[in-house]
PATIGU-386626 format. One record per residue: chain; x, y, z of N, C-alpha, C in turn. Coordinates in pm, 1 decimal. Atoms other than C-alpha are relative to their C-alpha. Layout:
ch n_c1 n_c2 n_c3 ca_c1 ca_c2 ca_c3 c_c1 c_c2 c_c3
A X Y Z X Y Z X Y Z $
...
END
This chain:
ch n_c1 n_c2 n_c3 ca_c1 ca_c2 ca_c3 c_c1 c_c2 c_c3
A -109.6 -28.9 96.8 -2838.1 347.5 4640.7 -40.8 -43.3 -136.0 $
A 36.1 35.6 130.7 -2896.9 352.7 4269.7 107.8 -97.7 -58.5 $
A -91.8 92.9 62.8 -2746.6 69.8 4064.5 73.1 76.2 -112.1 $
A -71.1 -68.8 107.3 -2467.8 212.9 3840.3 -36.6 -43.6 -137.8 $
A 33.9 29.8 137.0 -2558.2 239.8 3473.7 -150.2 -13.6 -20.0 $
A 135.0 8.8 20.0 -2929.3 210.2 3536.1 -68.1 138.0 16.5 $
A 70.8 -126.8 0.3 -3170.2 497.2 3479.4 -133.4 -20.1 56.5 $
A 128.9 12.7 -64.4 -3484.2 553.0 3687.1 -81.9 124.9 -20.3 $
A 92.2 -113.8 11.5 -3793.7 779.3 3658.2 38.9 97.8 113.3 $
A -25.3 -105.5 -92.1 -3725.7 1111.1 3827.8 143.2 24.2 37.3 $
A -144.0 -24.2 -27.7 -3345.9 1082.7 3829.7 66.2 66.4 -121.6 $
A -64.8 -74.1 103.4 -3116.8 1301.2 3623.9 82.2 -87.6 -92.0 $
A -78.0 66.2 97.4 -2969.9 1163.6 3300.2 72.4 107.9 -79.9 $
A -76.3 -96.5 75.9 -2686.6 1361.6 3143.1 38.6 -55.0 -132.2 $
A -28.0 41.3 132.6 -2652.9 1343.5 2770.3 93.5 106.8 -60.3 $
A -94.3 -90.2 46.5 -2353.8 1501.3 2595.4 40.8 -23.5 -147.7 $
A -35.4 10.1 140.8 -2218.1 1561.5 2246.9 126.7 81.3 -23.4 $
A -114.2 -80.2 39.9 -1895.8 1682.4 2087.4 0.1 21.0 -155.3 $
A 0.4 -35.0 144.1 -1891.8 1864.9 1749.5 140.4 35.3 -46.2 $
A -127.6 -21.6 58.1 -1583.4 1870.7 1528.2 -16.3 40.8 -149.2 $
A 1.3 -24.7 142.4 -1504.2 2009.7 1183.9 57.8 -111.4 -76.1 $
A -49.8 113.0 87.3 -1381.7 1798.6 888.8 145.9 -40.1 36.4 $
A -137.4 33.4 -37.3 -1023.9 1815.4 1029.1 7.7 -60.6 137.2 $
A 1.0 67.8 -133.5 -1126.9 1674.1 1368.2 27.7 97.0 112.4 $
A -19.0 -100.9 -98.2 -1091.1 2000.5 1550.0 -132.9 41.0 61.4 $
A 120.4 -38.5 -63.9 -1354.2 2085.9 1812.6 -42.3 141.8 -50.2 $
A 55.9 -124.8 50.9 -1578.6 2363.1 1681.3 -140.5 19.1 49.0 $
A 135.4 -37.2 -40.6 -1889.0 2542.1 1779.6 -87.0 24.6 -125.5 $
A 86.3 -21.5 110.6 -2171.6 2517.1 1532.0 -77.6 131.5 15.7 $
A 78.8 -123.4 -5.7 -2387.6 2816.3 1444.5 -129.7 -24.5 92.4 $
A 122.0 32.9 -71.6 -2688.3 2633.2 1589.0 10.9 -136.3 55.6 $
A 4.1 130.6 -63.1 -2736.8 2341.7 1830.9 -139.4 -16.9 59.5 $
A 131.0 34.8 -62.8 -3064.0 2173.1 1914.4 5.5 -144.8 52.6 $
A 10.9 134.2 -58.2 -3149.5 1874.8 2124.9 -149.9 -30.5 9.6 $
A 140.1 42.4 -4.9 -3474.9 1677.4 2084.6 -3.3 -135.3 73.3 $
A 22.8 134.1 -66.2 -3606.7 1392.8 2302.7 -140.0 -44.7 -26.2 $
A 131.4 62.3 36.2 -3889.8 1155.4 2228.4 -23.8 -101.0 109.3 $
A 27.1 86.9 -115.1 -4051.6 989.5 2528.1 -67.0 -135.8 -45.2 $
A 65.5 121.9 35.2 -4189.1 633.3 2532.7 -146.5 18.4 -36.7 $
A 142.7 -28.7 30.9 -4546.6 776.3 2518.1 -20.2 81.9 -120.3 $
A 7.7 -73.0 127.4 -4462.0 973.5 2205.3 8.6 152.8 12.9 $
A -10.3 -141.7 -7.7 -4409.4 1327.9 2344.3 141.6 42.9 -38.3 $
A -125.6 -58.8 41.5 -4134.6 1531.3 2178.7 26.1 133.7 63.7 $
A -41.5 -130.5 -60.4 -3946.6 1808.6 2355.4 127.0 47.3 -71.0 $
A -109.9 -57.0 70.1 -3701.6 2040.1 2176.7 66.1 107.9 83.0 $
A -73.9 -105.1 -68.9 -3427.9 2251.7 2333.5 97.1 59.8 -95.9 $
A -90.2 -69.8 94.9 -3217.7 2515.5 2148.1 105.3 76.7 80.9 $
A -104.9 -70.1 -70.5 -2877.7 2640.9 2266.5 -9.7 150.9 -21.0 $
A 7.3 -146.4 -12.8 -2871.2 3014.1 2368.9 -146.5 49.2 13.4 $
A 137.1 -27.6 -27.7 -3248.4 2994.4 2405.9 -46.9 -66.3 126.9 $
A 38.6 84.6 -117.2 -3308.1 2719.0 2657.2 119.4 -23.2 93.5 $
A -106.7 10.1 -99.1 -3095.8 2723.4 2973.3 42.6 -146.3 30.6 $
A -29.6 141.6 -28.4 -3108.1 2340.3 2999.2 113.1 -47.2 -92.2 $
A -104.0 40.4 97.5 -2873.0 2305.0 2695.1 126.8 87.1 38.1 $
A -114.9 -72.8 -51.5 -2522.4 2395.2 2828.4 121.5 -30.4 -82.6 $
A -128.7 14.0 69.7 -2192.1 2455.1 2654.3 111.6 -5.5 108.3 $
A -111.9 16.2 -94.0 -1887.9 2321.8 2847.9 129.1 64.0 -54.8 $
A -123.2 -48.6 63.1 -1612.2 2407.6 2607.3 -25.7 2.9 -151.5 $
A 11.5 -4.5 143.5 -1554.6 2455.2 2237.7 -46.1 -137.1 -55.4 $
A 54.0 122.3 61.3 -1771.0 2188.2 2063.3 -64.6 -98.8 93.5 $
A 59.7 89.8 -106.2 -1881.0 2028.3 2394.6 -124.0 58.3 61.0 $
A 127.8 -42.9 -58.5 -2244.2 2050.5 2495.0 -59.8 -117.3 81.5 $
A 79.7 102.9 -73.5 -2469.0 1865.1 2743.9 -131.5 54.0 37.9 $
A 128.8 -33.5 -53.8 -2818.6 1859.1 2876.4 -28.6 -106.4 107.3 $
A 47.8 86.4 -101.3 -2956.0 1709.5 3196.5 -148.0 -11.3 -15.8 $
A 145.3 28.6 10.0 -3297.4 1547.0 3147.3 -47.6 -86.5 123.2 $
A 54.7 77.6 -110.7 -3519.4 1402.0 3414.3 -123.8 -72.8 -58.4 $
A 108.9 73.2 60.3 -3739.0 1126.6 3259.0 -117.7 -23.9 91.6 $
A 124.2 5.8 -81.6 -4096.4 1120.4 3381.3 -72.0 -129.6 -17.2 $
A 64.0 132.7 25.0 -4181.1 767.6 3259.0 101.4 -104.1 -35.6 $
A -90.6 99.4 39.4 -4018.7 435.1 3208.4 -20.8 -42.7 -138.0 $
A 3.4 41.6 138.4 -3940.1 284.8 2876.1 121.9 48.5 -75.5 $
A -115.1 -35.6 89.5 -3708.1 349.5 2578.6 -19.2 147.8 -45.5 $
A -1.5 -139.6 39.2 -3630.4 718.5 2527.8 95.1 20.8 -120.2 $
A -91.6 -33.5 107.0 -3480.3 853.3 2202.3 35.6 140.4 -0.7 $
A -39.8 -139.4 2.3 -3281.9 1169.1 2160.0 82.0 27.9 -121.0 $
A -70.7 -38.3 117.5 -3115.8 1367.4 1880.4 60.8 134.3 21.8 $
A -68.4 -127.9 9.1 -2855.1 1637.2 1869.8 11.1 47.7 -144.6 $
A -9.5 -52.0 138.3 -2857.6 1855.9 1554.6 85.9 124.1 4.4 $
A -78.9 -120.7 8.8 -2600.7 2110.6 1460.2 -2.5 55.4 -141.9 $
A 3.4 -63.5 137.9 -2589.4 2359.9 1170.7 110.1 102.4 -4.4 $
A -102.4 -93.8 21.3 -2318.1 2578.9 1025.2 138.6 -35.5 39.2 $
A -147.3 21.6 -33.7 -1936.9 2604.6 1055.8 48.6 -141.7 -33.2 $
A -49.7 130.6 44.1 -1887.5 2274.8 873.8 -42.1 -111.8 93.7 $
A 32.4 104.7 -95.6 -2068.1 2078.0 1144.6 -149.9 -34.6 -8.2 $
A 137.1 34.2 11.6 -2411.2 2009.1 1003.0 -18.2 -149.8 6.6 $
A 7.8 146.2 -31.7 -2461.4 1668.2 1159.2 -118.3 -22.3 92.3 $
A 96.0 51.8 -93.5 -2710.6 1467.6 1351.3 59.6 -113.3 77.8 $
A -45.4 108.2 -86.0 -2610.3 1253.7 1648.4 -118.0 -46.3 81.6 $
A 118.5 48.7 -73.7 -2883.0 1029.8 1796.8 29.0 -122.9 79.5 $
A -12.7 112.7 -88.0 -2925.7 765.7 2053.8 -121.0 -33.5 79.1 $
A 115.0 40.9 -85.2 -3150.3 588.4 2302.6 57.3 -35.0 140.2 $
A -27.3 53.8 -139.8 -3158.2 502.7 2674.1 -125.3 -54.6 50.2 $
A 111.8 72.8 -53.5 -3386.6 283.6 2870.5 -12.9 44.7 148.3 $
A 30.5 -32.4 -135.9 -3552.4 405.2 3195.1 -67.3 -116.7 60.9 $
A 55.3 119.7 -63.3 -3629.0 116.1 3433.1 -139.0 10.2 36.5 $
A 135.2 10.0 -48.0 -3975.1 3.1 3503.9 -3.8 -15.2 151.3 $
A 3.9 -6.9 -149.8 -4072.9 73.7 3866.9 -142.4 15.5 45.0 $
A 138.2 -7.6 -42.6 -4406.3 0.7 4034.2 -28.9 108.2 89.5 $
A 26.3 -110.1 -83.0 -4360.4 292.2 4272.2 -25.9 126.7 -78.2 $
A 8.7 -121.0 83.6 -4340.9 549.9 3995.6 -82.9 -15.8 -125.3 $
A 74.1 15.0 127.7 -4520.4 393.0 3703.9 -151.5 7.6 17.1 $
A 143.6 -1.7 -25.0 -4860.9 388.6 3872.3 -72.2 -125.0 -48.0 $
A 64.9 122.1 37.4 -4927.8 31.7 3768.2 4.7 -98.2 122.6 $
A 6.5 97.4 -105.8 -5025.9 -251.0 4004.5 121.4 -86.7 1.1 $
A -121.6 81.5 -7.2 -4739.6 -465.3 4129.0 -17.5 -130.6 -82.8 $
A 19.7 122.7 78.3 -4899.8 -766.6 3946.9 45.4 20.4 -139.4 $
A -40.5 -18.4 137.7 -4818.0 -600.8 3617.2 146.4 -24.4 -30.1 $
A -144.0 20.5 17.4 -4445.4 -668.5 3672.7 36.4 -154.5 11.2 $
A -29.2 143.6 -12.0 -4482.0 -1043.2 3713.3 30.5 -55.5 -142.8 $
A -34.8 64.1 127.0 -4327.8 -1259.2 3436.6 -102.6 -107.8 -38.8 $
END
């Protein structure tokens, strides 16, 4: 059983965003992109209506399910354009270190 709130290599992490106009009403931007930056420095970009991974749930509500391939700190950024919603929402999450998936010797995890 996975520990609630912890993220592990090879397990799905859902990241979501809500876009609103200046009045606080949910709105769909003209364009939505999602970028993720791995601990080893690889950047991957997804664009709504081009990449099936980026899903619209409802007006202004989008999500993406990512499956991290390595442990460490991941950074992500949502970017919207048009319709009064030109904003950037960013964040990070940490994927737990795991000797079974990291490929490092168990001694590497000793304190």
